[in-house]
C-alpha positions in Angstrom: 41.6 -69.1 -58.5 39.8 -72.4 -58.0 41.2 -72.5 -54.5 39.9 -69.0 -53.7 36.4 -69.9 -54.9 36.4 -72.9 -52.7 37.3 -70.8 -49.6 34.5 -68.3 -50.4 31.9 -71.1 -50.7 33.0 -72.6 -47.4 32.7 -69.2 -45.7 29.2 -68.7 -47.1 28.1 -72.2 -45.9 29.4 -71.4 -42.4 27.5 -68.1 -42.3 24.3 -69.9 -43.4 24.8 -72.5 -40.7 25.2 -69.9 -38.0 22.0 -68.1 -39.1 20.0 -71.3 -39.0 21.3 -72.1 -35.5 20.3 -68.6 -34.3 16.8 -68.9 -35.8 16.3 -72.3 -34.2 17.3 -71.0 -30.8 14.9 -68.1 -31.2 12.0 -70.3 -32.1 12.8 -72.6 -29.1 12.8 -69.7 -26.7 9.5 -68.4 -28.2 7.9 -71.8 -27.6 9.1 -72.0 -24.0 8.2 -68.4 -23.0 4.4 -68.4 -23.1 2.6 -65.0 -22.7 1.8 -64.3 -19.0 -1.9 -63.7 -18.5 -2.6 -60.6 -16.4 -4.8 -61.2 -13.5 -7.9 -59.1 -13.4 -7.8 -56.6 -10.5 -10.8 -55.7 -8.4 -12.2 -52.2 -8.4 -10.8 -51.6 -4.9 -7.3 -52.6 -6.0 -7.5 -50.4 -9.0 -8.6 -47.4 -6.9 -5.6 -48.0 -4.5 -3.1 -48.1 -7.4 -4.6 -44.9 -8.9 -4.4 -43.1 -5.5 -0.8 -44.1 -5.0 0.0 -42.8 -8.5 -1.7 -39.5 -7.7 0.2 -39.1 -4.4 3.6 -39.7 -6.2 2.7 -37.1 -8.8 1.7 -34.5 -6.1 5.0 -35.1 -4.3 6.9 -34.4 -7.5 5.0 -31.2 -8.0 5.5 -30.1 -4.4 9.3 -30.6 -4.6 11.1 -27.3 -4.0 13.2 -26.0 -6.9 16.9 -26.2 -6.6 18.9 -23.1 -5.6 20.1 -22.5 -9.2 16.4 -22.7 -10.5 15.4 -20.1 -7.8 18.2 -17.8 -8.9 17.2 -18.1 -12.6 14.1 -16.1 -12.0 15.5 -13.2 -10.1 19.2 -13.0 -9.5 20.7 -14.4 -12.8 21.9 -12.0 -15.4 20.6 -12.8 -18.9 22.5 -12.0 -22.2 20.0 -9.2 -22.9 20.7 -7.6 -19.6 24.5 -7.7 -20.3 24.0 -5.8 -23.5 21.3 -3.3 -22.4 22.1 -2.6 -18.7 25.4 -1.3 -17.4 27.3 -2.9 -14.5 29.9 -0.9 -12.6 32.7 -2.4 -10.5 33.4 -0.4 -7.3 36.7 -0.9 -5.5 38.6 0.7 -2.6 35.3 1.5 -0.8 35.8 3.4 2.5 34.6 2.0 5.8 30.9 2.6 6.3 30.1 3.2 2.6 27.6 0.4 2.2 24.5 -0.5 0.2 22.2 2.3 1.4 25.0 4.9 1.1 26.0 3.7 -2.4 22.4 3.8 -3.6 21.8 7.4 -2.2 25.1 8.6 -3.7 24.9 7.0 -7.2 21.2 7.6 -7.8 22.1 11.2 -9.0 23.4 9.6 -12.2 20.4 7.5 -13.0 18.1 4.6 -12.0 19.8 1.8 -10.1 18.3 -1.7 -10.4 20.6 -3.8 -8.2 23.5 -3.4 -5.8 25.7 -6.1 -4.3 28.5 -5.6 -1.8 31.0 -8.3 -1.2 30.8 -9.4 2.5 32.5 -11.8 4.8 30.7 -15.0 5.6 31.9 -15.1 9.2 31.0 -11.7 10.5 29.1 -9.9 7.6 31.7 -7.1 7.2 32.3 -5.4 3.9 35.3 -6.6 1.9 35.7 -3.1 0.3 34.4 -3.8 -3.2 31.0 -4.2 -4.9 28.9 -4.0 -8.0 26.1 -1.6 -9.2 23.6 -2.3 -12.0 22.1 0.7 -13.9 19.0 0.4 -16.1 20.9 2.1 -19.0 24.4 1.4 -20.2 25.2 5.0 -21.1 24.4 6.2 -17.6 26.7 3.5 -16.2 29.5 4.7 -18.5 29.1 8.3 -17.4 29.1 7.3 -13.7 32.2 5.2 -14.2 34.1 8.0 -16.0 33.2 10.7 -13.4 33.7 8.6 -10.3 36.9 6.7 -11.3 39.9 7.8 -9.1 37.6 10.0 -7.0 38.8 10.7 -3.5 36.4 9.7 -0.7 37.3 9.6 3.0 41.0 9.3 2.2 40.5 6.5 -0.4 40.7 6.7 -4.2 37.7 4.9 -5.7 38.0 2.5 -8.5 34.9 2.7 -10.7 34.9 0.9 -14.0 32.3 -0.3 -16.5 32.3 -4.1 -16.9 32.3 -5.7 -20.3 29.7 -8.5 -21.1 32.5 -11.1 -21.1 33.6 -10.2 -17.6 30.0 -10.4 -16.1 29.2 -13.7 -14.4 25.5 -14.8 -14.5 25.4 -15.1 -10.7 27.1 -11.8 -10.0 24.1 -10.5 -8.0 23.4 -13.7 -6.1 22.0 -12.8 -2.7 21.9 -9.1 -3.3 18.5 -8.9 -1.4 19.9 -10.5 1.7 20.0 -8.3 4.8 23.5 -8.6 6.4 24.0 -8.1 10.2 27.3 -7.6 11.7 28.3 -10.4 14.2 30.8 -9.4 16.8 32.8 -12.7 17.1 35.2 -11.4 19.7 32.3 -10.5 22.0 30.7 -14.0 21.7 34.1 -15.6 22.2 34.7 -13.6 25.4 31.2 -14.6 26.7 31.8 -18.3 26.0 35.3 -18.3 27.5 34.9 -15.9 30.4 36.2 -16.8 33.9 33.3 -18.1 36.1 32.5 -17.0 39.6 32.1 -19.5 42.5 28.3 -19.3 42.2 28.4 -19.8 38.4 30.7 -22.8 38.8 28.4 -24.3 41.4 25.4 -23.8 39.1 27.3 -25.4 36.2 28.4 -28.4 38.2 24.9 -28.9 39.6 23.4 -28.8 36.1 25.9 -31.4 34.8 25.3 -33.8 37.7 21.5 -33.5 37.3 21.7 -34.4 33.6 24.0 -37.3 34.4 21.6 -38.6 37.0 18.7 -38.4 34.5 20.8 -40.5 32.0 21.5 -43.1 34.6 17.8 -43.3 35.5 16.8 -43.7 31.8 19.3 -46.5 31.4 17.9 -48.3 34.4 14.3 -48.0 33.2 15.3 -49.3 29.8 16.9 -52.4 31.5 20.4 -51.7 30.4 23.1 -52.6 32.9 25.8 -50.1 32.1 28.0 -48.1 34.4 30.3 -45.2 33.4 32.4 -42.8 35.6 31.1 -39.5 34.3 31.1 -36.2 36.3 30.0 -38.0 39.5 33.4 -39.8 39.9 35.3 -36.6 39.1 33.4 -34.8 41.9 34.0 -37.7 44.2 37.8 -37.6 43.6 37.8 -33.8 44.3 35.7 -34.2 47.5 37.8 -37.1 48.8 40.8 -34.9 48.9 41.2 -33.1 52.3 42.6 -29.9 50.7 39.8 -27.3 51.1 41.5 -24.0 50.6 39.1 -22.0 48.3 35.4 -21.4 48.1 35.5 -23.3 44.7 36.2 -26.7 46.4 33.5 -26.0 49.0 30.9 -25.3 46.3 31.8 -28.6 44.6 31.3 -30.5 47.9 27.9 -28.8 48.4 26.8 -29.7 44.9 27.9 -33.3 45.4 26.0 -33.5 48.7 22.8 -32.0 47.2 22.7 -34.1 44.0 24.7 -37.3 44.4 24.0 -38.2 48.1 20.2 -37.7 48.0 
């Protein structure tokens, strides 16, 4: 017991010593660190600081809201809307049965607030399914029951009422966007079409003129830099003595007009 009491006393003494050391350090630091006197600013400097602060505040206010914040006002579906309004899922939609046609056909059941058709990002074509939001849930239920498995242009429609758990808050994101069909095959054909001799000549001329401008810019900037470019390619083709087609003749003419001026 006496041995245990001694140990406890020693521990207490050590703790007290540590506390004293910490307090002494703190007091020494407080003495060393004197309070810094703030320099008095002139009226002009104060005005400048206040103007800068105002500018920063204005910039913060002018910042555009994020995409999600923009959606929150219009496109997002609230919990109240999920309970009160009825949303129908439409599947197996026939070709050509799009937003305007859907609205005209389904407005016989009741008032429609929003329609969104799933579309391709590449060409804007319909993916064959979409969603309709009715103002009243009962109306949506009736429309779903009547139009489910309805034959339309050789396709059986799928028309089902969505439950609140199935509805995503961003389901009608971008429903106001006007989609335009982009014919990718047509643009591809235009970009990769076979050129005539005149078109080839015009293309070569344009490339050589641009290259000449680049070389002139480098010269004016005082940069000593040489690169082969299109000029050397044309030189190689013109140096060959094989002139069988009009294409090679046009290349020579372009070279003579632009490079050998």
